[in-house]
N, C-alpha and C positions, 0 to 999 in steps of 0.2 A: 833589799839586796837582790841584784839581778843574777840569775843563773844562766847556764848555757842554753842557747835557743837557736833553732834553724829557721832561716828566712828564705822567701822567694828571691831568686836572683833578678836583679833589675837590668842586667845586660851591660852595664856601664862600668861596674867596678867588681873586684873580687868579692867572693862571698864573705859576709862578715864574720869575724871571729867571735868566740865567746867573750862576754864582757862580765868581769867580776869586780864587786866593790864591797868594802866593809860597812859602808853606811852612806847616807845621803847628806851633802853639805847643808849647812844652815841656810834657810831661805829658799831652797830649791825642791822642797817637799811637794809643792803643787805640780811641778813639772814631772817629777818621777812618778806621781800617782796616775793610774789609768783613768781617762775621762770618757764618759759616755756622751757622744755628740751626734746631732743630726746634720747631715751634710747633703749638698746637691751633688749628684753623681753625673759626670760627663763622660761621653765616649765619642771619639772622632770630632770633638769640638762642639757636640750638641748635648744638651741635657736629656738624659733618659730616665731619671727618676731621682727619688730621694732614699737615703739610707741611714741607718744608725751604725756608728763605728765606735770602737774602742781605740782611743789614741793615747800614746805615751811618747816620750822624747824619741823621735826618729822613726817611729813605727806606727802602723794603723792595723786594724783588724776588723772585717766586716762581721756584724752580728748575725746577718742572714745572707751568706755568700750565694747560696742557691738562687735566691730571689733576684739578686743582682745580676747574675749570669743570664738569667732568663730574659732580662730587659736588654741585653746586648744584641743588636741586629746582626744577622747573617753569621752567627757564630756556631761552630760544632763543639759541643760540650763533651770533653773527654775526661777521664779520671784524673790524669796528670794536671789538667787545667783547673778542675774543681778543687784538687788538693792545694794548688798554689794560691788560688783566690780565697780559700778558707783559712790560710796560714797568716802569719805576721808578715806584712809588706812594708818595705822601706817607704817612708813618706816622701823622700826626694825633695825636700823643701828648697834646696838650692836651685832646683830647675823651675821654680815658680816665676812666671814673667811678672816683673814689677811694672809699675806705671811708666809708659814710654819706652819699654824695652820689649822687643819681639825676637831678637836674634839669640841663639845659644840658649833658649829656654823653651818650656812648654812641650818638648818632645822627648819620647823615651822609647828605647828599642829593647824590650825585655826578652829574655830567653823563653819565658812562658807567660807571665803576667807582671804587671807592675802598676804603681800609682804615682801621681804627683798630687800632693795634699797642700792646699792653701788654707792654712787654718785661719787667717785673718778674715777670708771671705767665706769660710765654711764651704769650700768647693774642692771636690776630689775628682781629678781626671784619671780614668781607668784605661790602661793600655794592654793589649793582648797581642802576642806574636802572631804574624800573618798566617802562619800554617794552620791556625785554628779558625781562620775566617773563610767562609765560603765565598765563591766568586759571585759578584754582584753583576747580573746581566742587564743590559739596557731595558729588556722587556721580559718580565717574569713569566708571562704566558708564552710558552714555546711554540704552541700551535695556534693558528687562527680559530676563532669560534666556528663551529659548524654553520654553514649557511641555513637560513630559515625560509628561503624562497620556496614557494610551492612548485608543483609540476609546471615547468615553463619551457620555452623554446626560443632560441636565437637562430636566425637564418640570414646568411648574407648571400646575395646573388650578383653575379657579374656577367656582362655580355660584351664580347669583343668582336669587331668587324673590321676587316681590312681587305683592300683590293686595289686595282688600277684599272685604267682605261683599256688595257690590253689583256687583263686576266680576270677570270670569275672571282668574285669575292669568297673569302673564307670566313668562318665564324666560329665561335666558341662560347657556349652558354655554361657557366659554372655555378654550382651551389654547394654551400657549406652549412650544414644544419647541426645543431646540438639540442637534444631534448634531455633536460636534467631534472632531477629531483634531489634536493639537498646536495650530498657529496657523490652522487651517482649520476652517470650521463651515458647517452648513446650519441656517438659522432657519426656523421655521414658526409663524405666529400665525393661529389660526382660531377660530371661534365657531359654535355652533349655537343660534339663538334662535327663540323663538315668532314666527310671522308672517314670519320671514325665511328660515329653514332654514340650511343650511350655507354659511358665507362664509369664504373663505380670504383673510385680510388681507395676509399676508406669506409668501413662500416663496423664500428667496434663499440663495445661496452666497456665502460671504465668506472672504477669506484676508488676513491681515495680514502685511505686510512692513515692515521698518524705515522709518517715516516715510510709509507709504502703505497704503490699504486698497482692495482690488478687490472688487467686487460684481457679481453676475449673477443675474437672476431676477425675481420679483415683489417690488418694494420701493417705499419712499417716497423720492422725490428731495426734497431739502430746500426747493426753491423760494426765493423771495425775500420780503422784508418786505411787499410790497404785494399779492402774489398767493397766498402760502400754498404749502404743500407739495403735490405731486401723486404719485399712485401710478402707477408704470409697469412694464411688462415690458420689461427691457432690461439694459444693462450700465452700470457706473460705476466710477470711480477717483477717489480724493480723498486729499489730505494728511491724515494722522491723527497725534496726539500721545498716543494712549492707551497705546501700548507703551513710552513713554518713562518712565525713572525719575524725571525731574524735570518731569513734565507739569504738576503744580500750579504749580511755580515758573516754568516757561518761558512761561506765559501771562501772567505779571506783568511789570511793569518790572524789568529787571535791575538789582540793587543790587550795584555793584562797589565794593569797599572796599580800599584799599591799607594794609597793615599793615607797619611796619618790623620788628616782633617779634610772636611769638604773643600774642594777646589774647582776652579774653572780650567779645562784643558783645551788648548788650542792645538789642532793637528794641521801641520804645515808640510808642503812639498815645494822645495826650491824657493822658499820665501813666500809662497802663495798660501793664504789661509783657506783651507777647505772645510773645516768643521770646528765649532767652538760650542761647548756646553759644560754644565756643572755636573759634578759627580760627588757621591757620598764618600765618607772615609771608609776604607777597607780595600779589599781586592776587587777592582773594578774591571769588567770586560768592556773596553771602549766600543762605542757604536761606530762601525766602519761602513755602514750602508751608503754613505755619500761619497766614499772613495772610489776612484776609477779602477777599472781592471788593469792588470799589469803587475810588474815587480819593480819595487822601488824603495828608497829609504825615506822614512818619515822623521819629522822633528816634533816632538810632544813638548809644548811649552805650558808648564804648570803654574798657575796663579793661585797661590795659597791665600788663606783668609787674612793672614797677618800682613799681606802685601809683598811677601817674598815671591820671587820668580826663579824657577829652575827649569832645566831642559834635559830631555832624555831622547836618545835616538833609537829607532826601531826599523827592522825590515818588515815590508808588507808585500804580499802577493795574493792575487785573486784571479782565477780563471774558471769559467763555467765548466771546462772540461776536466778539471782536476778535483779529486775528492777532497772535502774539507778536512782540516786537522781534527782527528778524534772522531771522525764521522765516516766510517768505511761504507762503501757502495756495494750492493749485491744486485744482481739481475739474472733472470732466466727467461727464455722464450723458446717455444717449440710449436711447430705446425707444419703446413705443407706450402711450398712456394706457390705464389699466385702470379698469374701473367695478366697482360692487358692486350687484347686482340680486337681489331676492327669488327664492329657488329655484334660484340659479346660483352655485356656489362661486366661479367666476372668470368675469368678463365683460370682454372686451377690446374696445376701440374701434378705429377705423381712423385715429385721429390720431397722427401722429408727434410725439414730444416730445424736446426736447433742452435741456440746460443745461450751461453751462461758464463758468469765470470764475477770479478770483484775488482775494485779499485780502492786504494787507501793511500793516505798521505802520512809518511813516516814522521816529518817534521816540517818546519817552515819551508824548507828548500827542496825536499825530495818527496816525490810521489810515484807509486808503482800501480800498474794495472795488468791484469791477466785475463784473457777471454779465449774460450773454446767455441768455435763456430764451424758450422758445416752441414753436410747432407749425409745421408747413409753411406755414400761412396767415398767421401773425401773430408774427414775431420781436419780442421785447421786450428793451430794454436798461435795466438798473437800475444806477445808480452812487450810491455813498454815502460818507460820511466820518463818522469818530468824532473828537470833540474832548474831551479829558479834562483835568480840573484838580482841584485839591483841593477846589473848590467844587461840582463835579459833572461829569456827562457829558452830552454833546450829540450826538444821532444825527440827521443829515440825509441824505435819500435822495430821489432823483428817478427817475421811470419814464417812458419813451417807447417807443411801438411803431411799427412800419412802417405800421400802418394808421391812425395818428393818435391813439391812446389816450395819455392822460397821467396821471401820478400823482405824489404828493409825500408824504413822511413826515417828521415832526419829533418826536423824542423827548427829553425832558429830565429828568434825575433828579439829586437833590442828592447831595453828597458830604460833605466835612467842613465842615458849615454850622452846627454847634453845635445849638442848640435848634430850628432851623428844618429841616423836611423837606419835599421836594416831588417829584412825579413826574407828568409829563405825557406824553401820547401823542396825536398829531394826524395823521390820515391822510386822503387825499382821492384818488378815482379818478374819471376821466371816460372813459367808454367811448363810442366813436363810434357803435356800433350797439346799445348797451344790454345787450350780452351780456358774460359774464366775459372778461377780457382773456386768460386762459388757461382753455380748457374744463374745466368741472368734471365729476366723476363724477356720475352720476345720484343715486346714493346713496353716502355716505361711511361706512364702517364704523368706528366708534370704540369697539367692544365695548360699546355701550350699546343699550338697547332702541329708542331713538328717534333716527333719524339727524339730522345737522345740516342745516338748510335752506341753500339757496344764498345767501340774503341774509346769513346769519351768516358765510359765507366770503367776502363781498365780491364778489358777482356784479353785473355791470353798473356803473353810476355811483353813487357814495355818498360821504358825508362822515361820518367818525367821530372823536370826541374823547373822551377820558377823562383824569381826573387828580385829584390830591389834594395839599393843601397843609396842613401841620400844624405846630403850634408847642407846645413843652413848657415849661410854666411851673411850676416846682417839680415836684410829683408829678402835676399835671394835664396832660392832653393834649388840645388842641382842633384839630379838623381840619375842612376844608371839602372835600367829596368831590362830584364831579360826572361825568356822562357825557352824550354826545349821539350820536344816530345818525339820518342823513337819507339815505334811499334815493330815487333819482329817481322821481318820480311818487307818492311817499308823504309824509305829514306827518312832521315831525321828532319823534322820541321823545327825551325828555331827563329827567334827574334831577339835582338839585343841592340841597345842604343841608349844614348844620354837623353835627358829631358831637363830643360831649364825654365824656371819661372822667376822673373825678377821684377817686382813692383817698383816702378819709378816714381809715381805720383799718387798721392792719396789724400785729397783735401776737398772739402765742401761738396761732397757727393761724387767727385770725379776721381777715378782710378785708371791709371795707365800702367801696363806691365809689358815687359818684353818676354816673348815666349819663343823657344827653339826646341826642336827635337830631331832625332835621327834614328833610323832602324836599319839593321842588317839582317836580312832573312835568307832562306835557301834560295829564293828565286829573284830577289831584287835588293837594291839599296835605295833608301828614301830619306828626305830631309826637309825640314821646314824652318823658316825664320820669319818672325812677324811680331806685330804689336797688338795687344788687346786693349781696347777702351771701354770703360763702363761709367755711365752717368745716371744718377738717380736723384729725382726731386719729387717728393710727394708720392703720388701713385703712378708716376710716369718714370720710365727708364729707357735708356738706349744702350745696347751693347754692340761693339764693332770689333772686328778682327781684320787685319790686313797684313799680308806677307807674300812670300814666295815658297812654293813647294815643288820638289822635283823627285823623280823616281827613275832609277837606272835599272832596267830589267835584264836578268840573265836568262830569261825564258824567251825562246825565239817566237813563241806565239803572242807575246805582249810587247808593246812599244814602249820606249823610254820618252818621258815628257818632262817639261819644266814650264811653269807659268805662274803668274800672279793669281793668288786666291784670297778669298775673304768672305765675310758675312756681316751684315747689318741688320739688326732686329730691334724693332721698337716694341716696348711693353706697356701695358696698362693694367692696373689691378685696382680693385676697390673692395671694401668690406663694409658689411652692415651690422648693426648691433644685434640683429637676431642670429648672427653666425653664418651668414651667407657671404661667400667670397667668390668674386668674379676676376678672371685674368684673361687677358687677350694679347696676342703677339702676331706681328707680321714682319716679314723681311725678305731679303734677297741674298742668296749665297752663290759663290763661285768656286768650283773645285777643279781638279785636273781634267776630269772628263765632262763636266756639266755646269750649266748655269741654271739655277732654279729659283722660283719664288715660293715662299711657304707661309703658312698661316696656322696658328694654333689658338685654342681657347679651352678654358676649363671653368666649371662651375661647381662649387661645393655648397651644399645647402643642407638643411635638416632632413630633406627628402632623399638624398643620395648625392653621388658625384657623377659628373659628366665631363668627358674630355674628347675633343675632336681635333683632327689634324689633316691638312691637305697640302700637297706638294705638286708643283707643275715644272717639268723640265723644258726649258727653252732651247736646249741643245740635244744632240743625239736623237733618241727615240721619241722625244717630245710627249711622253706620257704623263698622265696625271695619277698620282697615288693618294689614297685616303685611308684613314683609320678612325675608328669610333670605339670608345669604351664607356660603359655605363656600370655603375655599382649602386646598389641599394640594399636595404635589409628590412627585416621584419622581426618584431618580438611579440610573444604572446605568453599569457598565463591564464589562469582560470578567470581573471577579472576583465582582461581587455586584450585587444589585438591592435598593434600599431605598425604601419608601414613607413619606412624612412630611417635613415641614420647617416651621420656625417662621417664620424671616425669609427670605422667598423672594428669591432672586437668580439670576443667569444662570450661576454656576458653584458648585461645591460641594466639600466635603471629606467623605470617607467614612472613618471611623475604626472599625477592628475591633480587639478585644482578645481574643486567644486564651487560654484558660485554663479553669479549673474554673468553670462557670456560676454567676453570682451571688456568687461567693466574695469578690470585692473590687470596690471602686467608685473610679472616677477622674474628676477634672475634666479636661476637654480645654482647654488653654491655647493660644489663638491669639494670637500676638504678646503673650503674657504676660496676656492677659485671658481669664477663664473663659467659654466659649461653649457648654458642654453638659456632660452627665455620662453616663458609660457604665460598665456593669458587665462584669466579665470574663465571656468567652463571648458577649458581645453586640456590636452595631453601632450607630453613630449617624451620621446625615447632617447636615451643617451647611453651610447655603448661605452663600456668601461672594461679595463684589464681585469682578468680574473685573478684569483688568490690574492685579494687585497680586502682590507677593512676600510670602509668609507664612512664619512660623516657629511650629511646633507642638510641644508636648510634653505629657506626662501628669503629673498630680499626684495621689497617693493621697488619697482622701477619709478613709477610716477608719484605724484604727490596726493593721490586719492586716499581718503581716510578709510582704512579698512582694518578689520580684525582678523588675525590668523594665528595659528600656533607657530611662534618664531623659534622654538627650541630645535636643536640640531637632532637628527635621527641617525642612528648608526646601524650598520649592517655589514655582512661579509658576502662576497660573491666568488663562487667557483665557476668554472666553464659551464655555460648553458644556463646559469641562474639569471632569472629576471625579477629583480625586487620592485615591487609596486608600492610606492609611497603616495598617500592621498592627503591632500590638504583641503580643508573647508574655509572659504573666505566669506566674510560678511562685510558688506558695505556699510560704513557708519555715517550717519547724517546728524548734523546738529539741528535740533528742533527748538523753536521759541514760541512761547504762548502764555495764556493765562488760564489756570485751572479753577473751575468753580464747581460747587456742588449742584445737585439737581434743583435746590431752592434758590440758586444764583449766588450764594455767599462764597467768597474766595476761599480756596484751600490754602491757608495762610501758614508760613513757617513749617512747611512739611518737608520731610526727607524723601527724596525721590531716587529710586533705583530703576535701572534697566539691565538688560543682560550685559551691556558693555559700558555702563557708565554710572555715576552717582552724582546727585545735585541737591539742590534745596530751593523751595520757593520762597518768595519774600511775603511781606505782610499783606500784599494785595493779590497773591496768587500767581505772580508772574515767575516764569522759570526758563532755564536754558540748560540743555543736557544733550549728550550724545546717545544715540539709539541706533540700533540695526534696522535695516529695511522692514517696514511692517511689524516693528516690535511693539512692546506695551511698556507703560510706565507705572510704577507702583508708588502711591503717595501714602505716607504714614505720618500722622500728627497726633497730638495729645487727644483730639476729639475722636478721630476714627481713622480707618484706612480705606482707600479706594484705588481704582485702576482706571488709566486712560489707554485706549488702544490708538496707536499711531497708524493710521491707514492712508493709502494714497500717496505715499512718499514718492517723490520724483527721483529715480535713480541717477539721472543726469545732474542733480544738484547736490551739493554738500551742505546747504543751509536752507532749512524749510521753516517758514513761519506758519504755525498752526492756528493762530488766532485764539478765540475762546473755545476751550474744550471742557466737556463735562465729565467730572471724575465720579464713577459709580462703584 
C-alpha cells in the first residue's frame, strides 16, 4: 500500500498528489515492489558514471546521491539541490526517445533536478536547473602562465634620412629597448635627431601582476579625451587585461548560451560564418575572440546532437576603450610633468601632475567612466558614457575644472547599418585664461623631425569637428568628408566635400574605377574627376590614374589653375622562401604645379628592412628630393646575441639548431605557421607579439635523412622576453656491410642497434641499418656481443658501403 510521499518537481507537470490504494492487483506485484538496479548515468548527453538506484513504478531514488552529484561537471552543489537529488524522482518514462524518434523527447526542464529513466536500456539521464550550473569558459586558465625566459633584451633601431638638392639633409636615429626578466621589464625609448640632439622619451620600469600593472619612471600617463596624454616622471598603477588568456573575449559582450546537450554553435553576422565550434552541455561562455570590434547583432545557429537545429539572436559590442562587462577598471598616476627640449635628454618641470579614476560597464549597452586629472593649480574632472546598439556607438563626455574651464565631446560611429556608414567627432574646449587646461610640454617628442604645435594638441580654447558619411550603392561608394578647426583669436579652417569611388571593371587581374572628389576650404575650391586603372600579373603590376583637377583660389596670393593630371607607376615584387621580399617601383606623375619622375624600393629580410625613395621635378624649381629609412633589431639573453629582425615586435623567439653547419634546413613553425627558415649550425631570431602563448616546432625542408626532436615546445612571452629554443640535429646515413669476428667468422643472425636505428644481420653477417655520423653499432647474438665503430662517414652522402668490418 502506497502512502503519501513528496517528490522533486520535474518542471513539466504539477506536483504529484498522494496516491492511496487498498492493495495490489493480481499479477502486478513485481511492478509495485522496489527494485535495486545498476544503471548508466548520463548528464548532458554524456556518460558520467554508474549508479545503483531503487526503482518502482513511476519513480527512482539514488542510493548514493552525494556521489552522483560529485560526478556532474561544472555544478554548484547547494542544500536545495542535494535534497532534491536524494529524494524520490519521477522517472519520466514518457520522455524516453524510442528508436527513430528524436523530437519531443529526451529533454527535461526541472525546477531543481529531474531524470529520464529508460529501464529497457538501464540508462538514466540526469537534468539540473541551469542556475546550479557554473559558467563554462573557453579557457579555464584565466591568466597566461608566467614567462620562463631568463634575463633578456629586445632592441629595435631605426634610421631615417631625408633631404633635397636645395636643402641640407635631416636625420633621426631611434632606439626602443626593453630589458626583461620574467614579468618585469625596463623600457627605454630614445632618439637622436638633427637640430634636437639626444631625447629620452620613455625610461620606465613595469611589472605585471594578475589584473594589474605597476609603473615607475619616465612615461606617458594616458590623459583623457579632451586633454590628451601627458609625460610624467612618477608612479602609476592600473588594471590590465593583457595577461589574460581571454583578453579578446573579455572586452566584448559576454555571450552565455545554455545547452541541454553537447552541440556545435555557428556564429554568424549578416549570413557570414565567423566562428564554428563545439561546446559541452551547460552554461557556456562562447568564445568571441574571432569577432570584430564594433556593435552589431549576431545569429547563433545551434546544431544539436540529434540533428535538430535552432537559432538565437544576440547583441554584441566590443571596444578596447570600454570597460568589459563585470570587469571594472581602476587607474592612478602621479608625478611631475616632463618636457622635451633641444640639447637636453630629459627636462623636468615643477608642475605636479596626478590622474586617477575608474571605468565600468553597467550592461551590454551602457558604460561609464570618471577621471580626475590635473596639476596643483587646476584639478579637472571628466565624466563620460558609452551607449552601444546594433546601429552604432555614441560617446558623450564632459569636462570641468576648478578654475572654470569647460569642455564637451560627442563621438558617433555607425554599426550594423547596412549600406550606410558614418563617423563623427565633435569636441569643444573653453579655457578661462586662454592657456592649456593641462600644461603642455614645450616640445613633444613623437620620434619625428618636426614636433607638434600646441594648437594641434588643443591648447587654450578651440572647437574641432570632423566626420564622414558614406553610402554604398552596388559596387560604388559615395562619401561626404569634412573637418573644421576654430581656435580662439584665429579664423576657422575647414574642408568639406564629396568623394566617389566607382569600380567599373574587375576581371583577370584588371581593375578600372571612376574616381571623383571636391573640396571647399576657407581659401579655395578644388575638384577632380578621373579614372584609375590597375593591372596585376604575377610579380608585375601597373597602376595608372588620369583625369583633370582644378582649383579656384580665394586667396589673392595664390593663382587658380586647371589642367590634366595623372600618374603611371610600374611595380615589381618578388619573394624568396627564406622570407626575403623585394619590391621596386618607378613612374611619372603630373600635378597642378609640377611634373616629376619618382622611384621607390623596399627590401624586407631577416636582417631588417630598408626603404628608399627619390623624386625629381621637371617643372618649377627642378629639385631632387630623397628619403631613406632603415630598420633592424637585436635580441640577447644569457646564451646568445643575434642582430636582425624582419617584423619588429616587443618580444622574440631565438631558435638555434646544433649540427653540421648547412647540412640540413628547417622551417620554424610558430602555431603551425611558417615564420622563418634556419640551417643546421645556425640561429634565427623571430620577433613575436607579447602577451601570447606559443607552440613551436621544426619541419625539415629538404629530403636529407636527419634525426631531431619533432615535438612542439610551448612557452609564453611578455614584453622584452626572449625565449631561446635549441634543437640538436643528427645526420643519419644508411650503412651496408658484412660483420665478422676477429677470427673471420661472420656475425650471423645478430640483432643490431644504433642510437637511431635497429636491424639484423643475415646468416653470412651482412647487414643494413641507419646510424648517425660517426656512430657505433652494437651486435648481440646467442654466442656473444660485440661493437663496430662507424668512422669516416661521408656527410655528403646518405648511403655508405662499409665493406667488411670487424666486430670486437
